[in-house]
Steps between C-alpha positions, in 0.01 A plus 500: 500500500829446675611850401187657642518287815859584557441869445214492758727319753775758474260795516309368796818395671645858459173646633504268802859587578431876483198445726713298745745788525230756592333248749838436668577869511162570664555231755850621586382854554193393702687259723839667511508548884376144565657281233868594466590159367249545219333162556161632373655644190674161431168322542347704214711306264300186576190613309721630227664163454158323508368721221812473282516120532121445476433717201770343279350199316850393395620442863419192704647567845508231768621582848592222750646484852352810656450295818873515558488875568464626856378853464644592836851393403760710322677311229782543261303404188713351221344472152636396162456759224359441152307816397357835594174312545655353820429832669125461422457138608704526821231725656283180497682390815306770691792568732668821607855533361742745354653444159870540436463639146743667259506876510401535137161341574416783737529745210222330295193728512222374738663159555810647651306768682295222670818329606613824665167558671516148656865569618657213313878473493699653213814336373751669264692215343881506516516769767642373826349784704153411361543137589594586858200728521273226366604257770469757764148574392411132469639437852291788633178359338559150625553633858170697456326168422467551123625243251745591230490349153813420298551375148840338571574449128529878469349509156242299302593155393481462117486117507334227706811491716526749789794743495770490772375617836650795677590457869349800664155368583637191665757680712224749605266216600765327714611828664148606589391142595202525267361208306524493119181463309571354159256572215530355154339655200469325170347604166518871538781512250247444230220699657614828344570471125857569394561743227131563460198631695257239363413202711481189284466192724373400841770472760496292817666682789573325832584677825603247777565608855740242657542412867710756681863416585603596854841668534542490879756217483710656228820708541596776255758265341220255417335738247617285212323190642185704559518634150528151356199381712283784368605454140418129517155575641430755229620248236232264616235761441627548143523132418 
């Protein structure tokens, strides 16, 4: 039964992702002159996320803290990273944002094409020119009133402890005087089976939106203190 259920989940998930691409493509073409920021295309991922999380009997997803989000405010969103499933569950916040995602993800059929259609930010690791371009794009989006989402660990954590945080998101938030919106995700590490495609056990996943941290009183040199504050808040969500 678990084999058949798992097979159905992967097949239906693939079909939904292919459908998402064609819906997003249609929306981008139809609204090209009116929606250059691709907000409507981004919003199509909401129903995709709802279907993927709702159809999987092995996932129990709980979302808390949505009241902390001001939809009119542009944030530097900072999230811990456990799994590729993070991408699915983060659309539950129902907020416009641009991912900072590794370039290789943009090459994945349909998933990566959707990222390109929504104009998310492409990062080539280890390339200084790419890093400069990422922060220039992030700066542009923030000034346009669109939030930018960072995984400051840079890569997925393999344990219950978060990896070391990189500094860029915190320096950017201070420079642009934008609040940081911390979001903690727990449980997604086990949401996708490792070394197998068969789901075997029910997994509790928790997404918690924490209170925003204002950066207006910080100087660039204070980025370390800001980073520590955000890390501490995320740790509370993972406790």
